Backbone as XML, in Angstrom:
<?xml version="1.0"?>
<chain id="A" units="angstrom">
  <residue number="1" name="MET">
    <atom name="N" x="62.041" y="34.182" z="-72.513"/>
    <atom name="CA" x="60.613" y="34.094" z="-72.202"/>
    <atom name="C" x="59.393" y="33.202" z="-72.734"/>
  </residue>
  <residue number="2" name="SER">
    <atom name="N" x="59.266" y="32.468" z="-72.164"/>
    <atom name="CA" x="57.853" y="31.308" z="-72.904"/>
    <atom name="C" x="56.948" y="32.256" z="-73.077"/>
  </residue>
  <residue number="3" name="THR">
    <atom name="N" x="56.021" y="32.085" z="-74.038"/>
    <atom name="CA" x="54.697" y="33.151" z="-74.247"/>
    <atom name="C" x="53.683" y="31.975" z="-74.318"/>
  </residue>
  <residue number="4" name="GLU">
    <atom name="N" x="54.398" y="30.699" z="-73.671"/>
    <atom name="CA" x="53.341" y="29.220" z="-73.998"/>
    <atom name="C" x="51.807" y="29.487" z="-73.073"/>
  </residue>
  <residue number="5" name="ASN">
    <atom name="N" x="51.888" y="29.994" z="-72.288"/>
    <atom name="CA" x="50.974" y="30.364" z="-71.420"/>
    <atom name="C" x="50.142" y="31.647" z="-71.044"/>
  </residue>
  <residue number="6" name="ASN">
    <atom name="N" x="50.624" y="32.566" z="-71.983"/>
    <atom name="CA" x="49.659" y="33.505" z="-71.891"/>
    <atom name="C" x="48.406" y="33.336" z="-72.373"/>
  </residue>
  <residue number="7" name="VAL">
    <atom name="N" x="47.419" y="34.455" z="-72.003"/>
    <atom name="CA" x="46.073" y="34.104" z="-72.213"/>
    <atom name="C" x="45.497" y="33.952" z="-73.650"/>
  </residue>
  <residue number="8" name="THR">
    <atom name="N" x="46.232" y="34.810" z="-74.782"/>
    <atom name="CA" x="45.909" y="34.530" z="-76.196"/>
    <atom name="C" x="46.340" y="33.254" z="-76.449"/>
  </residue>
  <residue number="9" name="ASN">
    <atom name="N" x="47.580" y="32.667" z="-76.138"/>
    <atom name="CA" x="47.825" y="31.576" z="-76.859"/>
    <atom name="C" x="47.378" y="30.136" z="-76.302"/>
  </residue>
  <residue number="10" name="ARG">
    <atom name="N" x="46.704" y="30.708" z="-74.853"/>
    <atom name="CA" x="45.791" y="28.917" z="-74.232"/>
    <atom name="C" x="44.614" y="29.312" z="-75.128"/>
  </residue>
  <residue number="11" name="THR">
    <atom name="N" x="43.960" y="30.689" z="-75.287"/>
    <atom name="CA" x="42.788" y="30.716" z="-75.905"/>
    <atom name="C" x="42.843" y="29.644" z="-77.283"/>
  </residue>
  <residue number="12" name="LYS">
    <atom name="N" x="43.888" y="30.435" z="-78.083"/>
    <atom name="CA" x="44.039" y="29.874" z="-79.496"/>
    <atom name="C" x="44.513" y="28.535" z="-79.378"/>
  </residue>
  <residue number="13" name="GLU">
    <atom name="N" x="45.280" y="27.625" z="-78.426"/>
    <atom name="CA" x="45.365" y="26.465" z="-78.255"/>
    <atom name="C" x="43.940" y="25.589" z="-78.335"/>
  </residue>
  <residue number="14" name="ALA">
    <atom name="N" x="43.028" y="25.872" z="-77.384"/>
    <atom name="CA" x="41.680" y="25.330" z="-77.423"/>
    <atom name="C" x="41.004" y="25.593" z="-78.461"/>
  </residue>
  <residue number="15" name="GLN">
    <atom name="N" x="41.092" y="26.518" z="-79.276"/>
    <atom name="CA" x="40.530" y="26.838" z="-80.742"/>
    <atom name="C" x="41.250" y="25.744" z="-81.897"/>
  </residue>
  <residue number="16" name="LEU">
    <atom name="N" x="42.501" y="25.504" z="-81.709"/>
    <atom name="CA" x="43.107" y="24.868" z="-82.575"/>
    <atom name="C" x="42.635" y="22.967" z="-82.174"/>
  </residue>
  <residue number="17" name="GLN">
    <atom name="N" x="42.721" y="22.936" z="-81.072"/>
    <atom name="CA" x="42.111" y="21.846" z="-80.711"/>
    <atom name="C" x="40.625" y="21.357" z="-81.475"/>
  </residue>
  <residue number="18" name="ARG">
    <atom name="N" x="39.983" y="22.202" z="-81.361"/>
    <atom name="CA" x="38.079" y="22.275" z="-81.864"/>
    <atom name="C" x="38.461" y="21.977" z="-83.397"/>
  </residue>
  <residue number="19" name="MET">
    <atom name="N" x="39.475" y="22.969" z="-83.704"/>
    <atom name="CA" x="39.348" y="22.959" z="-85.450"/>
    <atom name="C" x="40.117" y="21.590" z="-85.644"/>
  </residue>
  <residue number="20" name="ILE">
    <atom name="N" x="40.915" y="21.076" z="-85.379"/>
    <atom name="CA" x="41.948" y="19.689" z="-85.980"/>
    <atom name="C" x="40.833" y="18.545" z="-85.388"/>
  </residue>
  <residue number="21" name="ALA">
    <atom name="N" x="39.848" y="18.680" z="-84.347"/>
    <atom name="CA" x="38.792" y="17.772" z="-84.405"/>
    <atom name="C" x="37.714" y="17.367" z="-85.556"/>
  </residue>
  <residue number="22" name="GLU">
    <atom name="N" x="37.297" y="18.931" z="-86.094"/>
    <atom name="CA" x="36.503" y="19.148" z="-87.015"/>
    <atom name="C" x="36.852" y="18.932" z="-88.272"/>
  </residue>
  <residue number="23" name="VAL">
    <atom name="N" x="38.386" y="19.129" z="-88.476"/>
    <atom name="CA" x="38.544" y="18.692" z="-89.982"/>
    <atom name="C" x="39.188" y="16.890" z="-89.712"/>
  </residue>
  <residue number="24" name="LYS">
    <atom name="N" x="39.567" y="16.362" z="-88.909"/>
    <atom name="CA" x="39.571" y="14.882" z="-88.941"/>
    <atom name="C" x="38.041" y="14.258" z="-89.087"/>
  </residue>
  <residue number="25" name="ALA">
    <atom name="N" x="37.424" y="14.974" z="-88.645"/>
    <atom name="CA" x="35.987" y="13.967" z="-88.660"/>
    <atom name="C" x="35.673" y="14.404" z="-90.368"/>
  </residue>
  <residue number="26" name="GLU">
    <atom name="N" x="36.293" y="15.544" z="-90.957"/>
    <atom name="CA" x="35.864" y="15.638" z="-92.527"/>
    <atom name="C" x="36.403" y="14.754" z="-93.489"/>
  </residue>
  <residue number="27" name="ILE">
    <atom name="N" x="37.797" y="14.835" z="-93.085"/>
    <atom name="CA" x="38.778" y="14.044" z="-93.627"/>
    <atom name="C" x="39.066" y="12.311" z="-93.632"/>
  </residue>
  <residue number="28" name="LEU">
    <atom name="N" x="38.844" y="12.314" z="-92.391"/>
    <atom name="CA" x="39.214" y="10.637" z="-92.384"/>
    <atom name="C" x="37.904" y="9.637" z="-92.292"/>
  </residue>
  <residue number="29" name="ARG">
    <atom name="N" x="37.521" y="9.484" z="-93.784"/>
    <atom name="CA" x="36.416" y="8.923" z="-93.648"/>
    <atom name="C" x="36.732" y="8.324" z="-95.146"/>
  </residue>
  <residue number="30" name="ARG">
    <atom name="N" x="35.700" y="7.190" z="-95.542"/>
    <atom name="CA" x="36.131" y="6.572" z="-97.053"/>
    <atom name="C" x="35.640" y="7.838" z="-97.878"/>
  </residue>
  <residue number="31" name="GLY">
    <atom name="N" x="36.477" y="7.465" z="-99.086"/>
    <atom name="CA" x="36.079" y="8.679" z="-100.011"/>
    <atom name="C" x="36.697" y="9.936" z="-100.269"/>
  </residue>
  <residue number="32" name="PHE">
    <atom name="N" x="37.284" y="10.191" z="-99.429"/>
    <atom name="CA" x="38.103" y="11.587" z="-99.083"/>
    <atom name="C" x="39.478" y="11.343" z="-99.748"/>
  </residue>
  <residue number="33" name="HIS">
    <atom name="N" x="39.822" y="12.225" z="-100.596"/>
    <atom name="CA" x="40.747" y="12.332" z="-101.231"/>
    <atom name="C" x="41.621" y="13.315" z="-101.091"/>
  </residue>
  <residue number="34" name="GLY">
    <atom name="N" x="42.758" y="13.679" z="-100.794"/>
    <atom name="CA" x="43.384" y="15.230" z="-100.704"/>
    <atom name="C" x="44.206" y="15.742" z="-99.713"/>
  </residue>
  <residue number="35" name="THR">
    <atom name="N" x="44.242" y="16.808" z="-99.136"/>
    <atom name="CA" x="45.201" y="17.067" z="-98.263"/>
    <atom name="C" x="44.372" y="18.147" z="-97.226"/>
  </residue>
  <residue number="36" name="ALA">
    <atom name="N" x="44.963" y="18.153" z="-96.026"/>
    <atom name="CA" x="44.225" y="19.080" z="-95.169"/>
    <atom name="C" x="45.515" y="19.700" z="-94.435"/>
  </residue>
  <residue number="37" name="THR">
    <atom name="N" x="45.382" y="20.939" z="-94.160"/>
    <atom name="CA" x="46.404" y="21.968" z="-93.606"/>
    <atom name="C" x="45.964" y="22.498" z="-92.924"/>
  </residue>
  <residue number="38" name="VAL">
    <atom name="N" x="46.798" y="23.073" z="-91.676"/>
    <atom name="CA" x="46.515" y="23.898" z="-90.040"/>
    <atom name="C" x="48.005" y="24.767" z="-90.588"/>
  </residue>
  <residue number="39" name="GLU">
    <atom name="N" x="47.691" y="26.180" z="-90.242"/>
    <atom name="CA" x="48.755" y="27.371" z="-90.179"/>
    <atom name="C" x="48.378" y="28.055" z="-89.076"/>
  </residue>
  <residue number="40" name="LEU">
    <atom name="N" x="49.823" y="28.162" z="-88.310"/>
    <atom name="CA" x="49.720" y="29.265" z="-87.597"/>
    <atom name="C" x="50.239" y="30.206" z="-87.760"/>
  </residue>
  <residue number="41" name="LYS">
    <atom name="N" x="49.789" y="31.536" z="-87.461"/>
    <atom name="CA" x="50.486" y="32.821" z="-87.845"/>
    <atom name="C" x="50.749" y="33.474" z="-86.537"/>
  </residue>
  <residue number="42" name="VAL">
    <atom name="N" x="52.084" y="33.430" z="-86.410"/>
    <atom name="CA" x="52.406" y="33.865" z="-84.958"/>
    <atom name="C" x="53.116" y="34.900" z="-85.073"/>
  </residue>
  <residue number="43" name="GLN">
    <atom name="N" x="53.046" y="35.899" z="-84.277"/>
    <atom name="CA" x="53.832" y="37.420" z="-84.105"/>
    <atom name="C" x="54.406" y="37.377" z="-82.674"/>
  </residue>
  <residue number="44" name="ASP">
    <atom name="N" x="55.385" y="38.085" z="-82.699"/>
    <atom name="CA" x="56.452" y="37.960" z="-81.186"/>
    <atom name="C" x="56.070" y="36.853" z="-80.343"/>
  </residue>
  <residue number="45" name="GLY">
    <atom name="N" x="55.827" y="35.387" z="-80.730"/>
    <atom name="CA" x="55.232" y="34.466" z="-79.743"/>
    <atom name="C" x="53.865" y="34.252" z="-79.315"/>
  </residue>
  <residue number="46" name="THR">
    <atom name="N" x="53.197" y="34.973" z="-80.105"/>
    <atom name="CA" x="51.859" y="35.205" z="-79.867"/>
    <atom name="C" x="51.025" y="34.530" z="-81.105"/>
  </residue>
  <residue number="47" name="ILE">
    <atom name="N" x="50.256" y="33.510" z="-80.866"/>
    <atom name="CA" x="49.351" y="32.872" z="-82.083"/>
    <atom name="C" x="48.588" y="34.213" z="-82.381"/>
  </residue>
  <residue number="48" name="GLN">
    <atom name="N" x="48.186" y="34.781" z="-83.615"/>
    <atom name="CA" x="47.637" y="35.797" z="-84.296"/>
    <atom name="C" x="46.538" y="35.066" z="-84.816"/>
  </residue>
  <residue number="49" name="GLN">
    <atom name="N" x="47.072" y="34.036" z="-85.867"/>
    <atom name="CA" x="45.560" y="33.375" z="-86.838"/>
    <atom name="C" x="46.014" y="31.875" z="-86.826"/>
  </residue>
  <residue number="50" name="ILE">
    <atom name="N" x="44.430" y="31.029" z="-87.018"/>
    <atom name="CA" x="45.230" y="29.876" z="-87.573"/>
    <atom name="C" x="44.187" y="29.500" z="-88.823"/>
  </residue>
  <residue number="51" name="VAL">
    <atom name="N" x="44.865" y="29.111" z="-89.787"/>
    <atom name="CA" x="44.361" y="28.984" z="-90.989"/>
    <atom name="C" x="44.332" y="27.500" z="-91.498"/>
  </residue>
  <residue number="52" name="ARG">
    <atom name="N" x="42.981" y="26.978" z="-91.721"/>
    <atom name="CA" x="42.815" y="25.887" z="-92.154"/>
    <atom name="C" x="42.353" y="25.612" z="-93.544"/>
  </residue>
  <residue number="53" name="SER">
    <atom name="N" x="43.094" y="24.627" z="-94.297"/>
    <atom name="CA" x="42.152" y="24.075" z="-95.716"/>
    <atom name="C" x="42.051" y="22.999" z="-95.863"/>
  </residue>
  <residue number="54" name="VAL">
    <atom name="N" x="41.288" y="22.531" z="-96.461"/>
    <atom name="CA" x="40.974" y="21.270" z="-97.006"/>
    <atom name="C" x="41.130" y="21.361" z="-98.867"/>
  </residue>
  <residue number="55" name="HIS">
    <atom name="N" x="41.618" y="20.320" z="-99.262"/>
    <atom name="CA" x="41.496" y="20.422" z="-100.574"/>
    <atom name="C" x="41.243" y="19.219" z="-100.950"/>
  </residue>
  <residue number="56" name="ARG">
    <atom name="N" x="39.964" y="18.953" z="-101.456"/>
    <atom name="CA" x="39.750" y="17.743" z="-102.186"/>
    <atom name="C" x="39.831" y="17.167" z="-103.846"/>
  </residue>
  <residue number="57" name="ILE">
    <atom name="N" x="39.957" y="16.019" z="-103.966"/>
    <atom name="CA" x="40.895" y="15.500" z="-105.312"/>
    <atom name="C" x="39.742" y="14.773" z="-105.779"/>
  </residue>
  <residue number="58" name="GLU">
    <atom name="N" x="38.960" y="15.354" z="-107.031"/>
    <atom name="CA" x="37.940" y="14.454" z="-107.559"/>
    <atom name="C" x="38.645" y="13.291" z="-108.314"/>
  </residue>
  <residue number="59" name="ARG">
    <atom name="N" x="38.034" y="12.245" z="-108.084"/>
    <atom name="CA" x="38.913" y="10.927" z="-108.748"/>
    <atom name="C" x="37.532" y="10.639" z="-109.858"/>
  </residue>
</chain>
């Protein structure tokens, strides 16, 4: 059974979309060198946490 449309996953998906937009705004500009990751922590088909990290490389 899919849990894609449960209330928690729909809420977390909206949060994920906002987070991705924020990360993109931060990294997709001249002068940024590094990595960005977004990690979904899932338990029994339900998104529990969304973790983001941005690591800059100093040149």
